[in-house]
C-alpha positions as CSV (number, residue, x, y, z in Angstrom):
1,M,274.7,56.5,29.4
2,M,275.5,53.4,31.6
3,V,278.9,53.9,31.7
4,K,278.8,57.6,32.8
5,E,276.5,56.2,35.6
6,E,278.8,53.6,36.4
7,L,282.1,56.3,36.2
8,K,279.8,58.5,38.7
9,K,279.2,55.8,41.1
10,L,283.0,54.8,41.3
11,G,283.7,58.6,41.9
12,I,285.7,58.5,38.7
13,K,286.0,62.3,36.8
14,Y,285.9,61.8,33.0
15,V,286.5,64.4,30.2
16,F,284.3,62.3,27.8
17,V,282.7,59.2,27.0
18,D,282.2,58.6,23.3
19,L,281.9,55.2,20.9
20,G,283.4,53.1,23.3
21,M,286.0,55.3,24.6
22,I,286.6,57.0,27.7
23,E,289.2,59.8,28.8
24,I,289.6,60.3,32.6
25,L,291.0,63.0,34.1
26,E,293.3,61.4,36.5
27,D,294.8,57.8,37.3
28,I,292.3,55.5,38.8
29,T,293.0,52.9,41.8
30,R,293.4,49.4,41.1
31,K,290.2,48.9,43.0
32,Q,288.1,51.4,41.1
33,R,289.6,49.9,37.9
34,E,288.7,46.1,39.2
35,Q,285.1,47.4,40.3
36,L,284.4,49.3,36.8
37,K,285.5,46.1,34.8
38,K,283.3,44.0,37.0
39,N,280.3,46.4,36.7
40,L,280.8,47.0,32.9
41,Q,280.9,43.0,32.5
42,K,277.6,42.7,33.9
43,S,276.2,45.0,31.1
44,G,278.1,43.2,28.6
45,L,280.8,45.8,28.1
46,E,284.4,44.8,28.4
47,L,287.2,47.3,29.8
48,L,290.2,47.5,27.7
49,D,293.3,48.8,29.3
50,N,295.8,47.0,27.2
51,K,297.3,49.1,24.4
52,K,297.3,46.3,22.0
53,S,293.6,45.4,22.6
54,I,292.6,49.2,22.3
55,L,294.3,49.4,18.9
56,I,292.9,46.2,17.7
57,E,289.4,47.7,18.6
58,K,290.0,51.0,16.8
59,I,291.4,48.8,13.6
60,K,288.2,46.9,13.9
61,N,286.1,50.0,14.3
62,V,287.4,51.7,11.1
63,I,286.9,48.7,9.0
64,T,283.3,48.3,10.4
65,E,282.6,51.8,9.4
66,M,284.4,51.7,5.9
67,I,282.6,48.7,4.7
68,H,279.0,48.8,6.6
69,Y,278.2,52.6,7.4
70,S,279.9,54.4,4.2
71,D,278.0,54.9,1.1
72,E,281.4,54.9,-0.8
73,L,284.3,53.0,-0.1
74,P,287.8,54.8,-0.2
75,N,289.5,55.1,-3.2
76,V,292.8,54.8,-1.8
77,N,293.9,51.3,-0.5
78,Y,292.3,50.1,2.4
79,S,295.9,49.7,4.2
80,D,296.6,53.5,3.4
81,Y,293.0,54.3,4.5
82,I,293.2,52.3,8.0
83,S,296.9,53.9,8.3
84,E,295.8,57.4,8.0
85,K,292.5,56.9,10.1
86,L,294.8,55.6,13.1
87,G,297.9,57.7,12.5
88,Y,300.2,54.4,12.7
89,D,302.4,52.5,10.1
90,Y,300.1,49.9,8.5
91,T,302.9,47.3,9.1
92,Y,302.8,47.9,12.7
93,L,298.9,47.8,12.7
94,A,299.1,44.3,10.6
95,N,301.7,42.7,12.5
96,T,299.8,43.7,16.0
97,F,296.4,42.9,14.4
98,S,297.8,39.2,13.5
99,E,299.6,38.9,16.5
100,V,296.2,39.7,18.9
101,K,293.5,38.4,16.4
102,G,295.2,35.2,15.0
103,T,294.1,36.4,11.5
104,T,295.0,39.3,9.1
105,I,293.5,42.4,8.6
106,Q,293.3,41.7,5.0
107,Q,291.1,38.4,6.0
108,F,289.2,40.6,8.5
109,I,288.3,43.1,5.6
110,I,287.3,40.2,3.5
111,N,285.0,38.6,6.1
112,H,283.2,41.9,6.5
113,K,282.9,42.8,2.7
114,I,281.3,39.5,2.4
115,E,278.8,40.3,5.2
116,R,278.1,43.5,3.5
117,V,277.7,41.6,0.1
118,K,274.9,39.2,1.9
119,E,273.3,42.4,3.3
120,L,273.2,43.8,-0.1
121,L,271.7,40.6,-1.7
122,L,269.1,40.4,0.7
123,Y,267.9,44.1,0.4
124,D,267.5,43.3,-3.6
125,E,268.0,46.6,-4.5
126,L,271.3,46.4,-6.2
127,N,272.1,43.5,-8.9
128,L,275.6,41.6,-8.3
129,T,277.4,43.8,-10.7
130,Q,276.1,47.2,-8.6
131,I,277.5,45.3,-5.5
132,S,281.0,44.5,-6.9
133,Y,281.5,47.9,-8.0
134,K,280.2,49.7,-4.7
135,L,282.4,47.4,-2.7
136,H,285.6,48.0,-5.2
137,Y,285.8,44.6,-6.3
138,S,287.8,44.1,-9.6
139,S,284.9,42.1,-11.3
140,V,281.7,40.1,-10.4
141,A,283.8,37.0,-11.2
142,H,286.5,38.3,-8.1
143,L,283.6,38.9,-6.0
144,S,281.6,35.8,-6.7
145,N,285.0,33.7,-6.1
146,Q,285.3,35.4,-2.7
147,F,281.9,35.0,-1.5
148,K,282.1,31.3,-2.6
149,K,285.4,30.8,-0.7
150,V,284.0,32.4,2.2
151,T,280.5,30.9,2.5
152,G,280.6,28.0,0.4
153,L,277.9,29.3,-1.5
154,S,277.7,31.2,-5.0
155,P,275.9,34.7,-4.4
156,S,273.0,33.7,-6.6
157,F,272.4,30.4,-4.6
158,Y,272.6,32.2,-1.3
159,K,269.9,35.0,-2.4
160,Q,267.7,32.0,-3.7
161,L,268.1,30.2,-0.2
162,K,267.1,33.3,1.9
163,Q,264.3,33.9,-0.4
164,K,262.8,30.8,-0.2
165,R,263.4,30.9,3.8
166,K,261.6,34.0,3.9
167,K,258.4,33.0,1.7
168,N,258.6,29.4,4.2
169,L,258.4,31.8,7.3
170,E,255.7,34.1,5.4
171,N,253.5,31.3,4.9
172,M,253.5,29.8,8.3
C-alpha cells in the first residue's frame, strides 16, 4: 500500500506491485528514481535496480518460501527446484549468489533449515525424527550434527534452554 502511494506521489505509472516487485509502464527519470529510493528508505524499504541484487532477492525468497512456508519440501534437489522456479541455470545462480552475498546458496539453505528446526522444536508438536523427515534430512544424526555445527548446541539442549527460559519468564 505504502509503495503504491509513493509511486502515485511521484507520478510513476505502474502495472502491478506485488511481493516487493514493481512493474512500471515507462522509464522513470533519474530524479524520480532517487526520490523513490529516498522515500522507500524512510519506510525501511530498499529500491533494488541492480539486476544481480534483484536476482539475489528472488533466490532468497524462493528458499525462504520453500523452507518456512511450505508444508512439504520439494522432492527434487534444491538446486533443480530453485533453477526451475527462477528459470536460470543453477551454476549461474550459485555463482551470482556467492559473488554478491559472500556465502553459498547451500549455506544459506542450511542456515534457514536450522532456523526452521528451531521453530519446530519450540512448537513442541514434532519430535526430532519427524522434524528430520519433514525437512528432508537423511537421518536424525545428520540433522543433529548440522544443528550443532551452526548453533554450537545439540537440538535437545537448545530445546531445554528455551523451555527453561520460557518458564523463568512465566514465573516473573
